[in-house]
C-alpha positions in Angstrom: -0.1 0.0 0.0 3.0 2.3 0.7 4.1 1.7 -3.0 0.6 2.5 -4.3 0.5 5.8 -2.4 4.0 6.6 -3.8 2.7 5.9 -7.3 -0.3 8.1 -6.8 1.5 11.0 -5.3 4.8 11.2 -7.1 4.8 13.0 -10.4 7.1 11.7 -13.2 7.6 8.4 -11.3 9.4 6.0 -13.4 7.9 2.5 -12.6 10.3 -0.3 -13.7 9.4 -4.0 -13.9 12.7 -6.1 -13.7 11.0 -9.5 -14.3 11.1 -11.6 -17.5 9.0 -10.7 -20.4 6.7 -13.8 -19.8 6.3 -12.8 -16.1 5.3 -9.3 -17.4 2.8 -10.7 -19.8 1.1 -12.5 -16.9 0.3 -9.3 -15.2 2.1 -6.0 -14.3 1.5 -2.7 -12.7 -0.2 -0.1 -14.9 2.3 2.0 -16.7 5.2 -0.1 -15.7 8.2 -0.3 -18.2 9.8 -3.7 -18.6 13.5 -3.6 -18.3 14.6 -7.2 -17.3 17.3 -7.3 -14.6 19.6 -9.1 -16.9 19.3 -6.1 -19.4 19.4 -3.3 -16.9 23.0 -2.5 -17.1 22.9 -1.9 -20.9 19.6 0.1 -20.6 20.5 2.6 -17.9 20.0 5.3 -20.5 16.4 4.7 -20.5 15.9 5.7 -16.9 16.2 9.3 -16.1 18.5 9.9 -13.0 16.8 13.2 -12.2 13.3 11.6 -11.8 12.1 9.1 -8.9 12.3 5.5 -9.8 10.3 2.6 -8.2 11.5 -0.9 -9.2 9.7 -4.2 -8.7 9.8 -7.9 -9.5 7.9 -11.1 -8.2 9.2 -11.1 -4.6 11.6 -8.2 -4.1 14.8 -10.1 -4.6 15.6 -9.0 -8.1 14.3 -5.5 -7.6 16.6 -5.2 -4.6 19.6 -6.2 -6.8 18.4 -3.7 -9.4 18.2 -1.1 -6.7 21.9 -1.6 -5.7 22.8 -1.4 -9.4 21.1 1.9 -9.8 22.5 3.3 -6.5 25.9 2.4 -7.6 25.3 4.4 -10.8 24.2 7.4 -9.0 20.4 7.1 -8.9 19.5 8.8 -5.6 15.8 8.7 -6.0 15.4 5.0 -6.5 13.3 2.6 -4.4 11.8 -0.9 -4.7 8.7 -2.6 -3.7 9.6 -5.0 -0.8 7.8 -8.2 -1.5 7.3 -7.3 -5.1 4.2 -8.0 -7.2 3.3 -10.7 -4.8 2.9 -8.3 -1.9 1.2 -5.9 -4.2 -1.6 -8.4 -5.2 -1.8 -9.7 -1.6 -2.8 -6.3 -0.6 -5.6 -6.4 -3.1 -4.1 -3.9 -5.5 -4.8 -4.2 -9.1 -2.6 -5.3 -12.0 -2.9 -5.0 -15.7 -2.6 -7.9 -18.2 
């Protein structure tokens, strides 16, 4: 629910799904951009350092690794959804297919 509030209240938020294309196709957060974790390092240019970033995956493990990669590259406004999309859906929040 904290992530849902952040998404609603943060202008220019970049919502990044770091799962696989198949996982994304099964359901994702509305307006999320798919950048699989294994592609993240070569796709940093697609993420604006000057805007807030919210990462997520299935359980929070991959998005935690992605968060470390972004922090190491100087992204100071990055966060991730602890518990991932599993926690999101468990809280009764909607996903898009």
